[in-house]
C-alpha positions as CSV (number, residue, x, y, z in Angstrom):
1,M,22.5,16.3,0.6
2,K,24.4,15.1,-2.5
3,N,22.4,14.4,-5.7
4,W,23.6,10.8,-5.9
5,M,22.1,10.2,-2.4
6,K,18.8,11.8,-3.4
7,L,18.8,9.5,-6.5
8,I,19.3,6.4,-4.4
9,I,16.6,7.4,-1.9
10,S,14.2,8.4,-4.7
11,L,14.6,5.0,-6.4
12,A,14.6,3.0,-3.1
13,I,11.3,4.4,-1.7
14,P,9.1,3.1,-4.6
15,Q,10.9,-0.2,-4.6
16,I,10.3,-0.6,-0.9
17,V,6.6,0.1,-1.5
18,A,6.7,-2.4,-4.4
19,A,8.2,-5.1,-2.1
20,V,5.5,-4.6,0.5
21,G,2.8,-4.7,-2.2
22,A,4.3,-7.8,-3.7
23,Y,4.1,-9.6,-0.4
24,Y,0.3,-9.0,-0.3
25,T,-0.1,-9.8,-4.0
26,I,2.0,-13.0,-4.0
27,T,0.2,-14.4,-0.9
28,E,-3.2,-14.1,-2.6
29,T,-2.6,-14.6,-6.4
30,G,-2.3,-18.4,-6.0
31,T,-5.3,-18.7,-3.8
32,W,-8.2,-16.1,-3.6
33,Y,-7.4,-14.4,-6.9
34,Q,-7.6,-17.7,-8.8
35,T,-11.1,-18.2,-7.5
36,I,-12.6,-14.9,-8.7
37,T,-14.0,-14.2,-12.1
38,K,-11.8,-11.9,-14.3
39,P,-12.6,-10.3,-17.7
40,S,-11.3,-12.0,-20.8
41,W,-9.2,-9.0,-21.6
42,Q,-7.1,-9.1,-18.5
43,P,-3.4,-9.2,-19.3
44,P,-1.4,-12.4,-18.4
45,S,-0.2,-12.5,-14.9
46,W,3.5,-12.5,-15.9
47,L,3.1,-9.0,-17.4
48,F,2.3,-7.2,-14.1
49,A,5.7,-7.6,-12.4
50,P,7.8,-6.1,-15.2
51,V,5.3,-3.3,-15.9
52,W,5.1,-2.3,-12.2
53,T,8.9,-2.5,-11.8
54,T,9.4,-0.2,-14.7
55,L,6.7,2.2,-13.4
56,Y,8.2,2.3,-9.9
57,I,11.6,3.1,-11.4
58,M,10.1,5.9,-13.5
59,M,8.3,7.2,-10.4
60,G,11.6,7.3,-8.5
61,I,13.4,9.2,-11.3
62,A,10.5,11.7,-11.5
63,F,10.7,12.3,-7.8
64,Y,14.5,12.7,-8.0
65,L,14.2,15.3,-10.8
66,V,11.8,17.4,-8.6
67,W,13.8,16.9,-5.5
68,K,17.2,18.0,-7.1
69,S,15.7,20.9,-9.0
70,N,16.8,24.4,-8.2
71,Q,13.2,25.5,-7.4
72,P,12.6,26.8,-3.9
73,I,11.5,24.2,-1.3
74,E,8.2,26.0,-0.9
75,K,7.4,25.2,-4.5
76,K,8.8,21.6,-4.4
77,R,7.3,20.6,-1.0
78,P,3.6,20.3,-2.2
79,A,4.6,18.3,-5.2
80,M,6.7,16.0,-3.2
81,I,3.9,15.5,-0.6
82,L,1.5,14.7,-3.4
83,W,4.0,12.1,-4.7
84,I,4.2,10.5,-1.2
85,F,0.4,10.4,-0.9
86,Q,-0.1,8.8,-4.3
87,L,2.5,6.2,-3.4
88,V,0.6,5.5,-0.1
89,F,-2.6,5.1,-2.1
90,N,-0.8,2.8,-4.6
91,L,0.1,0.5,-1.7
92,A,-3.3,0.8,-0.1
93,W,-5.0,-0.4,-3.3
94,T,-2.9,-3.6,-3.1
95,I,-3.8,-4.3,0.5
96,I,-7.5,-3.5,0.0
97,F,-7.8,-5.6,-3.1
98,F,-5.5,-8.5,-2.5
99,N,-5.4,-8.8,1.3
100,Q,-8.9,-7.5,2.3
101,H,-10.7,-8.8,-0.9
102,Q,-12.8,-5.6,-0.9
103,I,-13.1,-5.1,-4.7
104,G,-15.7,-2.4,-4.5
105,L,-13.7,-0.4,-2.0
106,A,-10.6,-1.0,-4.2
107,T,-12.4,0.5,-7.1
108,I,-13.2,3.7,-5.2
109,E,-9.6,3.8,-3.9
110,I,-8.0,3.4,-7.3
111,I,-10.1,6.3,-8.6
112,C,-8.6,8.4,-5.7
113,L,-5.2,7.1,-6.6
114,W,-5.7,8.2,-10.3
115,L,-6.7,11.7,-9.1
116,L,-3.6,11.9,-6.9
117,I,-1.4,10.8,-9.8
118,L,-3.0,13.5,-12.0
119,A,-2.4,16.1,-9.3
120,T,1.2,15.0,-9.0
121,I,1.8,15.2,-12.7
122,F,0.5,18.8,-12.7
123,A,2.6,19.7,-9.7
124,F,5.7,18.1,-11.1
125,A,5.2,19.9,-14.5
126,R,5.5,23.2,-12.7
127,I,8.9,22.2,-11.5
128,N,10.4,19.8,-14.1
129,K,8.5,18.8,-17.3
130,W,10.4,15.5,-17.6
131,A,9.3,14.5,-14.1
132,A,5.7,15.0,-15.2
133,I,6.3,13.1,-18.5
134,L,7.8,10.2,-16.6
135,L,4.5,9.8,-14.8
136,V,2.4,9.6,-17.9
137,P,2.9,5.8,-18.4
138,Y,2.0,5.3,-14.7
139,I,-1.3,7.2,-15.0
140,S,-2.0,5.3,-18.2
141,W,-1.5,1.9,-16.5
142,V,-3.5,3.0,-13.5
143,S,-6.3,4.0,-15.9
144,F,-6.3,0.5,-17.3
145,A,-6.1,-1.0,-13.8
146,T,-9.1,1.1,-12.8
147,L,-11.1,-0.3,-15.6
148,L,-9.9,-3.8,-14.7
149,T,-10.7,-3.4,-11.0
150,Y,-14.2,-2.1,-11.9
151,A,-14.8,-5.1,-14.2
152,I,-13.6,-7.6,-11.6
153,W,-15.9,-6.0,-9.1
154,Q,-18.9,-6.2,-11.4
155,L,-18.1,-9.8,-12.3
156,N,-17.9,-10.8,-8.6
157,R,-20.7,-8.9,-6.9
């Protein structure tokens, strides 16, 4: 497969996940989410879309760098599978939190997501250091989101 096609696919997959996640988020932010208690340090709502869009683009580029690398597929496959799993967990958090309103379960799930992102960073670093570096803002934001999810859970028990 040509590299330009790998790039398109690598960028499209996270954007598709983002679109599905946005569906669940948008349908609940104007209703249920407005009724729950949130910490005073929560960022403004308008900030989430541009941050997540940027992070999804960076995830896609990171995946592309691993996919197109000259490393043998046996070395790339585990890293690529980890990337897919973390993306599934990323979407699952949105569904658990916004659609199912299970804040406690979402807290546990986002910790699992964080661990998967960390494992993906280490796996990517063995193949392409820039791919790993591109995921650092993502794990940073998910670290903050983990604290935010936990705080919301505690405020709404």
